[in-house]
C-alpha positions as a Markdown table, in Angstrom:
| # | Residue | x | y | z |
|---|---|---|---|---|
| 1 | Unk | 26.7 | 23.3 | 9.6 |
| 2 | Unk | 27.6 | 26.1 | 12.4 |
| 3 | Unk | 29.2 | 29.5 | 11.7 |
| 4 | Unk | 29.4 | 32.8 | 14.1 |
| 5 | Unk | 29.0 | 36.6 | 12.9 |
| 6 | Unk | 31.4 | 39.3 | 14.2 |
| 7 | Unk | 30.0 | 41.5 | 16.4 |
| 8 | Unk | 28.4 | 44.4 | 14.9 |
| 9 | Unk | 26.2 | 45.9 | 17.8 |
| 10 | Unk | 28.9 | 46.1 | 20.5 |
| 11 | Unk | 29.4 | 49.7 | 19.9 |
| 12 | Unk | 33.0 | 49.7 | 19.6 |
| 13 | Unk | 33.8 | 49.3 | 15.9 |
| 14 | Unk | 32.5 | 52.5 | 14.6 |
| 15 | Unk | 33.8 | 54.8 | 17.2 |
| 16 | Unk | 37.3 | 52.8 | 16.9 |
| 17 | Unk | 37.4 | 53.4 | 12.8 |
| 18 | Unk | 36.3 | 56.9 | 13.0 |
| 19 | Unk | 38.4 | 57.4 | 15.9 |
| 20 | Unk | 42.0 | 56.0 | 14.1 |
| 21 | Unk | 40.7 | 58.0 | 10.6 |
| 22 | Unk | 40.3 | 61.1 | 12.3 |
| 23 | Unk | 43.3 | 61.4 | 14.2 |
| 24 | Unk | 45.1 | 60.8 | 11.3 |
| 25 | Unk | 43.6 | 62.7 | 9.1 |
| 26 | Unk | 42.8 | 65.7 | 11.1 |
| 27 | Unk | 45.9 | 65.9 | 13.2 |
| 28 | Unk | 48.3 | 65.4 | 9.8 |
| 29 | Unk | 46.2 | 68.2 | 8.5 |
| 30 | Unk | 46.7 | 70.6 | 11.6 |
| 31 | Unk | 50.5 | 69.5 | 11.5 |
| 32 | Unk | 50.9 | 70.2 | 7.7 |
| 33 | Unk | 49.1 | 73.5 | 8.2 |
| 34 | Unk | 51.3 | 75.0 | 10.8 |
| 35 | Unk | 54.5 | 73.5 | 8.8 |
| 36 | Unk | 53.2 | 75.3 | 5.8 |
| 37 | Unk | 53.3 | 78.5 | 8.1 |
| 38 | Unk | 57.0 | 78.1 | 8.4 |
| 39 | Unk | 56.7 | 77.5 | 12.0 |
| 40 | Unk | 59.6 | 75.6 | 14.0 |
| 41 | Unk | 59.8 | 71.9 | 14.5 |
| 42 | Unk | 58.9 | 72.6 | 18.6 |
| 43 | Unk | 56.2 | 75.0 | 17.9 |
| 44 | Unk | 54.6 | 71.8 | 15.2 |
| 45 | Unk | 55.3 | 69.5 | 17.7 |
| 46 | Unk | 53.5 | 71.5 | 20.8 |
| 47 | Unk | 50.3 | 72.0 | 18.0 |
| 48 | Unk | 50.5 | 68.3 | 17.1 |
| 49 | Unk | 50.5 | 67.3 | 20.7 |
| 50 | Unk | 47.4 | 69.8 | 21.5 |
| 51 | Unk | 45.7 | 68.4 | 18.7 |
| 52 | Unk | 46.4 | 64.9 | 19.8 |
| 53 | Unk | 44.9 | 65.5 | 23.5 |
| 54 | Unk | 42.0 | 67.8 | 22.3 |
| 55 | Unk | 40.7 | 65.6 | 19.8 |
| 56 | Unk | 40.9 | 62.9 | 21.5 |
| 57 | Unk | 38.8 | 63.8 | 24.4 |
| 58 | Unk | 36.6 | 65.5 | 22.0 |
| 59 | Unk | 35.9 | 62.5 | 20.4 |
| 60 | Unk | 35.3 | 60.4 | 23.6 |
| 61 | Unk | 33.0 | 63.3 | 24.9 |
| 62 | Unk | 31.2 | 63.3 | 21.3 |
| 63 | Unk | 30.8 | 59.6 | 21.1 |
| 64 | Unk | 29.8 | 58.7 | 24.7 |
| 65 | Unk | 27.0 | 61.6 | 24.4 |
| 66 | Unk | 25.7 | 60.3 | 21.0 |
| 67 | Unk | 25.5 | 56.4 | 22.2 |
| 68 | Unk | 24.3 | 57.3 | 25.3 |
| 69 | Unk | 21.2 | 59.4 | 23.7 |
| 70 | Unk | 20.6 | 56.8 | 21.4 |
| 71 | Unk | 20.4 | 53.9 | 24.1 |
| 72 | Unk | 18.0 | 56.3 | 26.1 |
| 73 | Unk | 15.9 | 56.9 | 23.3 |
| 74 | Unk | 15.8 | 53.0 | 22.6 |
| 75 | Unk | 15.0 | 52.2 | 26.3 |
| 76 | Unk | 12.1 | 54.9 | 26.3 |
| 77 | Unk | 10.5 | 53.2 | 23.3 |
| 78 | Unk | 11.1 | 49.7 | 24.8 |
| 79 | Unk | 9.1 | 50.6 | 27.4 |
| 80 | Unk | 6.4 | 52.5 | 25.6 |
| 81 | Unk | 6.2 | 48.9 | 24.0 |
| 82 | Unk | 6.1 | 47.2 | 27.5 |
| 83 | Unk | 3.2 | 49.4 | 28.4 |
| 84 | Unk | 1.3 | 48.5 | 24.9 |
| 85 | Unk | 2.0 | 45.0 | 25.6 |
| 86 | Unk | 0.3 | 45.4 | 29.3 |
| 87 | Unk | -2.6 | 47.4 | 28.4 |
| 88 | Unk | -3.6 | 45.8 | 25.1 |
| 89 | Unk | -2.0 | 42.4 | 24.6 |
| 90 | Unk | -4.1 | 41.1 | 21.7 |
| 91 | Unk | -3.9 | 44.5 | 19.4 |
| 92 | Unk | 0.1 | 44.2 | 20.0 |
| 93 | Unk | -0.1 | 40.3 | 19.2 |
| 94 | Unk | -2.2 | 41.3 | 15.8 |
| 95 | Unk | 0.4 | 43.7 | 15.1 |
| 96 | Unk | 3.0 | 41.0 | 15.3 |
| 97 | Unk | 1.1 | 38.9 | 13.2 |
| 98 | Unk | 0.6 | 41.5 | 10.6 |
| 99 | Unk | 4.4 | 42.0 | 10.4 |
| 100 | Unk | 5.1 | 38.2 | 9.5 |
| 101 | Unk | 2.4 | 38.1 | 7.2 |
| 102 | Unk | 3.6 | 41.1 | 5.3 |
| 103 | Unk | 7.1 | 39.1 | 5.3 |
| 104 | Unk | 5.5 | 36.1 | 3.5 |
| 105 | Unk | 4.1 | 33.8 | 5.9 |
| 106 | Unk | 0.4 | 32.5 | 5.8 |
| 107 | Unk | -2.0 | 34.5 | 7.9 |
| 108 | Unk | -3.0 | 31.6 | 9.8 |
| 109 | Unk | 0.7 | 30.7 | 10.8 |
| 110 | Unk | 1.6 | 34.3 | 11.1 |
| 111 | Unk | -1.0 | 34.2 | 14.1 |
| 112 | Unk | -0.3 | 31.3 | 15.7 |
| 113 | Unk | 3.4 | 32.3 | 16.0 |
| 114 | Unk | 2.4 | 35.5 | 17.2 |
| 115 | Unk | 0.2 | 33.6 | 19.9 |
| 116 | Unk | 2.8 | 31.7 | 20.6 |
| 117 | Unk | 5.7 | 34.3 | 21.0 |
| 118 | Unk | 3.1 | 36.4 | 23.4 |
| 119 | Unk | 2.8 | 33.8 | 25.9 |
| 120 | Unk | 5.9 | 34.6 | 27.5 |
| 121 | Unk | 6.0 | 38.8 | 28.3 |
| 122 | Unk | 9.7 | 39.0 | 28.6 |
| 123 | Unk | 10.0 | 37.2 | 25.0 |
| 124 | Unk | 7.4 | 39.5 | 23.2 |
| 125 | Unk | 8.8 | 42.2 | 24.4 |
| 126 | Unk | 12.2 | 41.3 | 23.0 |
| 127 | Unk | 10.6 | 40.2 | 19.6 |
| 128 | Unk | 8.3 | 43.6 | 19.5 |
| 129 | Unk | 11.6 | 45.3 | 20.2 |
| 130 | Unk | 13.3 | 43.5 | 17.2 |
| 131 | Unk | 10.7 | 43.9 | 14.6 |
| 132 | Unk | 9.1 | 47.1 | 15.6 |
| 133 | Unk | 12.2 | 49.3 | 16.4 |
| 134 | Unk | 15.1 | 47.3 | 14.7 |
| 135 | Unk | 16.7 | 47.2 | 18.6 |
| 136 | Unk | 17.7 | 44.4 | 20.8 |
| 137 | Unk | 16.7 | 45.6 | 24.8 |
| 138 | Unk | 19.5 | 43.0 | 26.0 |
| 139 | Unk | 22.2 | 44.1 | 23.4 |
| 140 | Unk | 22.3 | 48.1 | 23.5 |
| 141 | Unk | 25.8 | 49.7 | 22.5 |
| 142 | Unk | 27.8 | 51.0 | 25.3 |
| 143 | Unk | 28.4 | 54.6 | 25.2 |
| 144 | Unk | 31.6 | 53.8 | 27.7 |
| 145 | Unk | 33.1 | 51.1 | 25.1 |
| 146 | Unk | 32.1 | 53.9 | 22.2 |
| 147 | Unk | 34.3 | 56.5 | 24.5 |
| 148 | Unk | 37.0 | 54.2 | 25.2 |
| 149 | Unk | 37.5 | 53.5 | 21.4 |
| 150 | Unk | 37.1 | 56.5 | 20.1 |
| 151 | Unk | 39.9 | 58.1 | 22.3 |
| 152 | Unk | 42.2 | 55.6 | 22.1 |
| 153 | Unk | 42.3 | 54.9 | 18.4 |
| 154 | Unk | 42.0 | 58.5 | 17.8 |
| 155 | Unk | 45.1 | 59.2 | 20.2 |
| 156 | Unk | 47.0 | 56.3 | 18.2 |
| 157 | Unk | 46.4 | 57.8 | 14.7 |
| 158 | Unk | 47.2 | 61.4 | 16.1 |
| 159 | Unk | 50.4 | 60.1 | 16.9 |
| 160 | Unk | 51.3 | 59.0 | 13.4 |
| 161 | Unk | 52.0 | 62.2 | 12.3 |
| 162 | Unk | 53.5 | 63.7 | 14.9 |
| 163 | Unk | 55.8 | 60.9 | 15.9 |
| 164 | Unk | 58.5 | 62.1 | 13.7 |
| 165 | Unk | 58.5 | 65.6 | 15.2 |
| 166 | Unk | 59.1 | 64.1 | 18.7 |
| 167 | Unk | 62.0 | 62.3 | 17.6 |
| 168 | Unk | 63.7 | 65.1 | 16.4 |
| 169 | Unk | 62.6 | 65.5 | 12.6 |
| 170 | Unk | 62.8 | 69.2 | 11.4 |
| 171 | Unk | 61.0 | 68.5 | 8.2 |
| 172 | Unk | 57.5 | 67.3 | 7.0 |
| 173 | Unk | 58.2 | 64.6 | 4.9 |
| 174 | Unk | 58.6 | 61.7 | 7.4 |
| 175 | Unk | 55.2 | 62.9 | 9.1 |
| 176 | Unk | 54.1 | 62.7 | 5.2 |
| 177 | Unk | 55.2 | 59.4 | 4.7 |
| 178 | Unk | 54.2 | 57.8 | 7.8 |
| 179 | Unk | 50.8 | 59.3 | 7.5 |
| 180 | Unk | 50.3 | 57.8 | 4.2 |
| 181 | Unk | 51.3 | 54.5 | 5.3 |
| 182 | Unk | 48.9 | 54.7 | 8.1 |
| 183 | Unk | 46.2 | 55.9 | 6.1 |
| 184 | Unk | 46.6 | 53.1 | 3.5 |
| 185 | Unk | 46.8 | 50.2 | 6.2 |
| 186 | Unk | 44.0 | 51.7 | 8.1 |
| 187 | Unk | 41.7 | 51.9 | 5.1 |
| 188 | Unk | 43.1 | 48.0 | 3.9 |
| 189 | Unk | 41.9 | 46.8 | 7.5 |
| 190 | Unk | 38.4 | 48.3 | 7.6 |
| 191 | Unk | 37.9 | 46.8 | 3.9 |
| 192 | Unk | 38.6 | 43.9 | 5.5 |
| 193 | Unk | 35.6 | 44.4 | 7.9 |
| 194 | Unk | 33.7 | 45.4 | 5.1 |
| 195 | Unk | 34.2 | 43.0 | 2.5 |
| 196 | Unk | 35.6 | 45.6 | 0.3 |
| 197 | Unk | 39.1 | 45.0 | -1.6 |
| 198 | Unk | 42.0 | 46.0 | 0.4 |
| 199 | Unk | 43.5 | 48.0 | -2.3 |
| 200 | Unk | 40.3 | 50.2 | -3.1 |
| 201 | Unk | 40.2 | 50.7 | 1.3 |
| 202 | Unk | 43.7 | 51.5 | 1.3 |
| 203 | Unk | 43.8 | 54.5 | -1.6 |
| 204 | Unk | 40.7 | 55.8 | -0.9 |
| 205 | Unk | 41.6 | 56.7 | 2.7 |
| 206 | Unk | 45.0 | 57.6 | 1.6 |
| 207 | Unk | 43.4 | 59.9 | -1.4 |
| 208 | Unk | 41.3 | 61.6 | 1.4 |
| 209 | Unk | 44.1 | 62.3 | 3.9 |
| 210 | Unk | 46.5 | 63.3 | 1.0 |
| 211 | Unk | 43.4 | 66.0 | 0.0 |
| 212 | Unk | 42.9 | 67.1 | 3.4 |
| 213 | Unk | 46.3 | 67.6 | 4.3 |
| 214 | Unk | 47.3 | 69.2 | 0.9 |
| 215 | Unk | 44.8 | 71.7 | 0.9 |
| 216 | Unk | 45.5 | 72.7 | 4.8 |
| 217 | Unk | 49.4 | 72.9 | 3.9 |
| 218 | Unk | 48.7 | 75.5 | 1.1 |
| 219 | Unk | 46.0 | 77.3 | 3.6 |
| 220 | Unk | 48.8 | 77.3 | 6.0 |
| 221 | Unk | 51.5 | 78.3 | 3.9 |
| 222 | Unk | 49.0 | 81.6 | 2.6 |
| 223 | Unk | 48.0 | 82.5 | 6.0 |
| 224 | Unk | 51.7 | 82.6 | 7.2 |
| 225 | Unk | 52.8 | 84.5 | 4.1 |
| 226 | Unk | 50.0 | 86.9 | 5.2 |
| 227 | Unk | 50.8 | 87.3 | 8.4 |
| 228 | Unk | 54.4 | 87.8 | 7.5 |
């Protein structure tokens, strides 16, 4: 029997999920806060657009820097391992064998496996990187993919609570309804990827978003009354 696995190391899923959720929650909270201060619909729309643009660029820059730094660190450690394989190949082979012994292989078999894997320097480097560092040197996440995913999905998420105001709404409730639907659907979709029950993921995200939006609305109301 054959089976396939989903891509969990491509560098796009985490920033896409985080970007969409953050776009929904942060921009709705921003819009709710400004709406709570009794601002005009035009001011709310401009604020939402600024939140969308600023947040998307910020998320993309942050994801690029984070993933690039992580990849650079992984590459540096792989190079350390490469030098050690050249400098002390016997010691590295014994180290690999000891890893397999710790995982349950008989000592003789573990040393034979390590010896055969060590005959090819590139294969030996790949195995050591996987076993010691937990990375595949040929399949490191792309910072550009992470940045692009984060930018795109943040913008899509942030657009939902803003859309009613762009279409002429003057009250908060259309944005509230659309954001609630978006949060529930996004949480349910993520649960399919992580094998959580869809209703649990949807409700959890809806409650978190509602709490953030509600608290920000109250804060905006208090500030608006205080400044008024």
